[in-house]
C-alpha beads as a LAMMPS data file, in Angstrom:
LAMMPS data file: protein, C-alpha beads

86 atoms
85 bonds

1 atom types
1 bond types

-500.0 500.0 xlo xhi
-500.0 500.0 ylo yhi
-500.0 500.0 zlo zhi

Masses

1 110.0

Atoms # bond

1 1 1 -15.345 -9.616 0.165
2 1 1 -13.285 -7.854 -2.371
3 1 1 -9.728 -6.775 -1.794
4 1 1 -9.302 -2.976 -1.299
5 1 1 -5.792 -2.767 0.135
6 1 1 -2.678 -2.874 -1.935
7 1 1 0.488 -4.740 -1.384
8 1 1 2.562 -1.689 0.078
9 1 1 -0.462 -0.632 2.179
10 1 1 -0.718 -4.107 3.572
11 1 1 2.818 -4.389 4.587
12 1 1 2.702 -0.990 6.374
13 1 1 -0.570 -1.940 8.262
14 1 1 1.151 -5.306 9.247
15 1 1 4.275 -3.393 10.623
16 1 1 2.105 -0.828 12.409
17 1 1 -0.216 -3.563 13.684
18 1 1 2.560 -5.824 15.146
19 1 1 4.154 -2.746 16.700
20 1 1 0.934 -1.805 18.426
21 1 1 0.304 -5.313 19.486
22 1 1 3.714 -5.638 21.086
23 1 1 3.486 -2.258 22.770
24 1 1 -0.129 -3.107 23.960
25 1 1 1.160 -6.424 25.462
26 1 1 4.185 -4.631 27.265
27 1 1 2.035 -1.772 28.496
28 1 1 -1.036 -3.936 29.379
29 1 1 -3.174 -1.736 27.181
30 1 1 -6.334 -3.454 25.862
31 1 1 -6.874 -0.540 23.548
32 1 1 -3.511 -0.817 21.735
33 1 1 -3.719 -4.621 21.652
34 1 1 -7.121 -4.303 19.969
35 1 1 -6.067 -1.739 17.409
36 1 1 -2.935 -3.743 16.672
37 1 1 -5.022 -6.851 15.999
38 1 1 -7.389 -4.921 13.685
39 1 1 -4.350 -3.622 11.701
40 1 1 -2.987 -7.218 11.469
41 1 1 -6.360 -8.570 10.332
42 1 1 -6.702 -5.661 7.750
43 1 1 -3.190 -6.461 6.330
44 1 1 -3.678 -10.143 6.248
45 1 1 -7.203 -10.129 4.664
46 1 1 -6.293 -6.951 2.504
47 1 1 -9.888 -5.699 3.074
48 1 1 -10.635 -2.678 5.027
49 1 1 -14.310 -1.847 5.925
50 1 1 -13.850 1.781 6.289
51 1 1 -12.053 2.069 2.953
52 1 1 -14.881 0.179 1.500
53 1 1 -17.513 2.415 2.900
54 1 1 -15.625 5.365 1.588
55 1 1 -15.324 3.567 -1.788
56 1 1 -11.305 4.020 -1.652
57 1 1 -8.809 1.364 -2.888
58 1 1 -5.036 1.270 -2.878
59 1 1 -4.718 -1.753 -5.139
60 1 1 -2.195 -1.328 -7.880
61 1 1 -2.886 -1.627 -11.454
62 1 1 -0.396 -4.158 -12.811
63 1 1 -0.513 -2.622 -16.298
64 1 1 0.467 0.938 -15.202
65 1 1 4.166 -0.341 -14.453
66 1 1 4.374 -1.957 -17.695
67 1 1 3.014 1.242 -19.580
68 1 1 5.588 3.257 -17.677
69 1 1 8.480 1.003 -18.477
70 1 1 7.583 0.965 -22.212
71 1 1 7.465 4.775 -22.312
72 1 1 11.118 5.200 -20.885
73 1 1 12.717 4.812 -24.381
74 1 1 10.094 7.329 -26.039
75 1 1 11.094 9.770 -23.099
76 1 1 14.699 9.388 -23.427
77 1 1 14.588 10.080 -27.372
78 1 1 12.353 13.201 -26.690
79 1 1 14.726 14.476 -24.052
80 1 1 17.766 13.821 -26.435
81 1 1 16.035 15.820 -29.187
82 1 1 15.414 18.688 -26.845
83 1 1 19.098 18.733 -25.797
84 1 1 20.097 18.690 -29.309
85 1 1 22.009 15.350 -28.847
86 1 1 20.526 13.816 -31.912

Bonds

1 1 1 2
2 1 2 3
3 1 3 4
4 1 4 5
5 1 5 6
6 1 6 7
7 1 7 8
8 1 8 9
9 1 9 10
10 1 10 11
11 1 11 12
12 1 12 13
13 1 13 14
14 1 14 15
15 1 15 16
16 1 16 17
17 1 17 18
18 1 18 19
19 1 19 20
20 1 20 21
21 1 21 22
22 1 22 23
23 1 23 24
24 1 24 25
25 1 25 26
26 1 26 27
27 1 27 28
28 1 28 29
29 1 29 30
30 1 30 31
31 1 31 32
32 1 32 33
33 1 33 34
34 1 34 35
35 1 35 36
36 1 36 37
37 1 37 38
38 1 38 39
39 1 39 40
40 1 40 41
41 1 41 42
42 1 42 43
43 1 43 44
44 1 44 45
45 1 45 46
46 1 46 47
47 1 47 48
48 1 48 49
49 1 49 50
50 1 50 51
51 1 51 52
52 1 52 53
53 1 53 54
54 1 54 55
55 1 55 56
56 1 56 57
57 1 57 58
58 1 58 59
59 1 59 60
60 1 60 61
61 1 61 62
62 1 62 63
63 1 63 64
64 1 64 65
65 1 65 66
66 1 66 67
67 1 67 68
68 1 68 69
69 1 69 70
70 1 70 71
71 1 71 72
72 1 72 73
73 1 73 74
74 1 74 75
75 1 75 76
76 1 76 77
77 1 77 78
78 1 78 79
79 1 79 80
80 1 80 81
81 1 81 82
82 1 82 83
83 1 83 84
84 1 84 85
85 1 85 86
């Protein structure tokens, strides 16, 4: 089982899952408890079967942030030239 849920997505699923679980327990709703439990399981395991069937992933590419940070000085130099500051 390969992970297909990213960190932020997992945290959001856990938050929604615990909220649904709590509301389901308070309201005695088996449906809400079930949906909450499914969201919590998805958030913990970081695998969503529906996303797997649709071939969707929210995993972050660790290198994309590093590439972005390295391009900031280049972008700043380019903007300085365009504004005539150099």
